[in-house]
C-alpha positions in Angstrom: -35.2 -21.6 -31.1 -31.3 -21.4 -30.1 -30.7 -20.3 -26.4 -27.9 -18.1 -24.3 -25.3 -20.6 -22.9 -26.0 -21.0 -19.0 -22.9 -18.1 -17.7 -19.5 -19.1 -15.8 -19.2 -18.9 -12.8 -16.5 -17.7 -10.4 -15.0 -14.8 -8.3 -15.4 -12.4 -10.5 -19.5 -12.7 -10.8 -19.6 -14.8 -6.5 -17.5 -10.9 -5.4 -20.9 -8.4 -4.8 -18.4 -5.2 -5.6 -16.4 -6.8 -8.1 -16.3 -3.1 -10.2 -17.8 -3.2 -13.5 -15.4 -2.2 -16.7 -15.7 0.7 -19.3 -15.0 -0.3 -22.6 -12.4 -0.3 -23.9 -11.0 -1.6 -21.2 -6.6 -1.9 -22.5 -5.9 -4.7 -20.7 -2.7 -3.6 -18.5 -0.4 -7.0 -19.6 2.6 -5.9 -18.7 1.3 -4.9 -14.9 0.1 -8.3 -14.2 2.3 -9.9 -15.3 5.0 -8.3 -13.1 3.0 -8.4 -10.2 2.2 -11.4 -10.1 5.8 -12.4 -10.6 6.4 -9.9 -7.3 4.2 -12.7 -5.7 6.6 -15.5 -7.0 9.4 -14.6 -4.9 9.3 -13.6 -1.2 6.7 -10.8 -1.7 3.5 -11.7 0.1 1.4 -8.1 -0.1 2.3 -5.2 -3.8 1.2 -2.6 -2.3 0.1 -0.9 -5.9 0.5 3.3 -5.8 0.0 5.9 -8.3 -2.4 9.6 -8.6 -5.8 9.6 -9.1 -6.9 8.4 -12.1 -4.3 5.5 -13.4 -5.6 2.8 -13.3 -5.7 1.3 -9.7 -8.7 -0.2 -9.7 -8.8 -1.3 -13.0 -5.7 -2.6 -12.5 -6.6 -4.8 -9.7 -10.4 -5.4 -11.2 -7.4 -6.8 -14.2 -5.7 -9.0 -12.1 -8.6 -10.5 -10.0 -10.1 -11.3 -13.7 -6.4 -13.3 -14.5 -7.6 -15.3 -11.7 -10.4 -15.7 -12.0 -11.0 -19.1 -8.7 -8.3 -18.1 -6.5 -8.4 -14.2 -6.5 -11.0 -12.8 -4.2 -11.5 -9.0 -4.3 -13.5 -5.9 -2.0 -13.5 -3.4 -4.1 -14.3 -0.3 -1.5 -16.0 2.7 -2.0 -16.4 6.1 -0.7 -19.9 6.5 -1.8 -21.8 5.9 1.4 -21.2 4.0 4.6 -22.7 0.9 3.5 -19.7 0.8 0.6 -17.9 0.7 3.0 -19.1 -1.9 6.2 -17.4 -4.4 7.2 -19.3 -6.8 9.0 -20.8 -6.7 4.4 -17.6 -7.1 3.0 -16.9 -10.3 5.9 -19.9 -11.5 4.3 -19.4 -10.8 0.7 -15.5 -12.3 1.4 -17.1 -15.6 3.0 -19.8 -16.2 0.4 -16.6 -15.5 -1.9 -14.1 -18.5 0.3 -17.2 -20.7 0.7 -17.3 -20.6 -3.0 -14.5 -21.4 -4.2 -14.8 -24.6 -1.3 -18.4 -25.1 -1.9 -19.1 -24.1 -5.5 -23.0 -24.7 -5.2 -23.8 -23.6 -1.6 -21.9 -21.2 -0.2 -23.9 -18.2 0.9 -23.3 -17.4 4.7 -26.7 -18.6 6.5 -28.1 -15.5 8.4 -27.6 -17.0 12.3 -24.0 -18.1 11.9 -21.5 -14.7 12.8 -19.7 -13.8 10.2 -17.3 -13.5 12.1 -16.5 -17.2 13.5 -17.5 -18.2 10.1 -14.6 -16.7 8.3 -12.1 -17.6 10.1 -13.7 -21.6 9.4 -13.5 -21.0 6.1 -10.2 -20.0 6.3 -8.5 -22.3 8.3 -10.5 -25.2 5.6 -8.7 -23.3 2.4 -5.6 -23.3 4.0 -5.5 -26.6 3.9 -6.9 -26.9 0.5 -3.7 -24.4 0.0 -1.7 -26.9 1.3 -3.0 -29.9 -0.5 -3.6 -28.9 -3.7 0.0 -26.5 -3.3 -1.9 -23.1 -5.2 -1.8 -19.7 -4.4 -5.1 -17.5 -3.5 -4.9 -14.0 -4.1 -6.8 -11.7 -2.4 -7.5 -8.3 -3.6 -8.4 -5.2 -1.9 -9.5 -1.6 -3.3 -9.8 1.8 -1.9 -8.8 1.4 1.6 -7.4 4.9 1.4 -10.9 6.3 0.5 -12.2 5.9 3.7 -13.0 9.1 5.4 -10.7 9.8 8.5 -13.5 9.3 10.8 -14.4 6.1 9.8 -11.4 4.8 9.8 -11.7 2.5 13.0 -13.5 0.0 9.3 -10.1 0.5 7.4 -8.7 -1.4 9.7 -11.8 -4.2 10.8 -11.3 -4.5 6.4 -7.6 -5.3 7.0 -8.1 -7.0 10.3 -9.9 -9.9 7.9 -7.1 -9.9 5.7 -5.4 -13.5 7.5 -1.5 -12.4 6.5 1.2 -14.3 7.3 -0.6 -17.4 5.8 2.0 -19.5 3.6 0.1 -20.1 0.0 -2.2 -17.0 0.7 -0.8 -13.3 -1.3 -2.6 -10.0 -1.3 -2.6 -7.0 -3.8 -3.9 -3.6 -2.1 -4.3 -0.1 -3.9 -2.1 2.7 -2.1 -0.9 4.9 -0.6 -1.7 2.9 2.3 0.1 4.7 5.4 -1.6 3.2 7.4 -0.4 -0.4 7.5 3.2 0.8 8.9 1.2 2.0 11.8 -0.2 -1.4 12.5 0.9 -3.6 16.0 0.9 -5.7 13.7 3.6 -5.2 10.8 3.5 -6.7 7.7 6.3 -8.9 6.0 7.2 -8.9 2.7 5.3 -5.9 1.4 6.7 -4.2 -1.7 4.9 -0.7 -3.7 4.2 -1.2 -6.8 4.3 1.6 -8.8 1.2 2.4 -11.2 2.3 4.6 -14.8 0.2 6.1 -17.6 -0.4 4.8 -21.2 1.5 3.9 -23.8 1.6 5.8 -26.8 0.0 2.7 -28.2 -2.8 2.2 -25.5 -3.5 5.3 -25.8 -4.2 3.9 -30.0 -5.8 1.4 -28.5 -8.0 2.9 -26.8 -8.9 5.7 -29.3 -9.5 2.9 -31.6 -12.3 4.6 -34.5 -12.3 7.9 -32.9 -9.3 9.7 -33.5 -7.2 8.1 -36.5 -4.6 10.7 -36.9 -1.6 10.0 -35.8 -0.5 13.9 -35.2 -3.8 14.3 -33.0 -3.6 11.1 -31.5 0.1 12.3 -30.0 -1.4 15.5 -28.4 -4.0 14.0 -26.6 -1.5 11.5 -24.9 0.8 14.7 -24.1 -1.5 17.3 -23.1 -3.3 14.3 -20.6 -0.5 13.2 -18.9 -0.9 9.7 -19.7 -3.4 9.6 -17.1 -6.1 6.6 -17.7 -8.5 8.9 -16.3 -8.0 12.2 -18.7 -7.7 10.4 -21.4 -11.3 8.4 -21.2 -12.8 12.7 -19.8 -11.7 13.5 -23.9 -13.1 10.1 -24.9 -16.2 11.0 -23.2 -16.1 14.2 -25.4 -15.3 12.6 -28.6 -18.7 9.7 -28.0 -20.9 13.0 -27.0 -19.9 14.8 -30.7 -16.9 17.1 -30.4 -14.8 17.3 -33.7 -11.7 16.4 -32.7 -10.4 19.2 -34.4 -12.8 21.7 -32.5 -10.8 19.8 -29.4 -7.5 19.9 -30.7 -8.5 24.5 -31.1 -9.8 24.9 -27.1 -8.2 21.7 -25.1 -5.1 23.8 -23.7 -7.6 26.2 -22.1 -9.6 23.5 -21.7 -7.3 21.4 -19.5 -8.7 23.0 -16.2 -11.7 22.3 -16.2 -11.8 18.4 -18.3 -9.1 17.2 -15.5 
């Protein structure tokens, strides 16, 4: 009787908020490479910007997947207060750093103050980064989704991040105007503007669903190349809508779809 090999543990599995990426997951290779190169220069913080549906969460998750043992992820959501609770995220970040430092015995003890433990673990992580000459990344998505009435939670989450320490780099999704108004200004902050799918990426996304190039070009153009819009079309096709019917109704359905 065959058994499945044990799952390889990494930070994407330790992080409690790491998103489940939908399929097909079109890898934005050029963007990941560009952000990585930006962070190898004088840039300490990259702010990923773009309209809703452009795929900021997916890109940040793909970036974290690129460095599964060196990228800590906090993926914030506005679905409930628990999804952006700074206390919960403090423990989550503690666990992730603890896994890098200690592997098996990494979970934060319940009787220890999480803030103090985080400070201690960041100190140990900095020491390891210097010894190994290794860069560690902090990836944070969704801060701009936190409601304004809870903006203090956004500031508390930002305070968790060890800005200004050599060998630590940060990728945040924006727009984050709140960074400009912080009393402690960040140095080396650069924006990165996301763009939509290329036609080749759209072709890969609809592989097996749309084979006619002319139809695919129409879908690509009318969806404004935005992955979120293209995903809506893909769901319709998967639900049984014929390509011909979709194209016939497309101009009238676009406002409702997007």
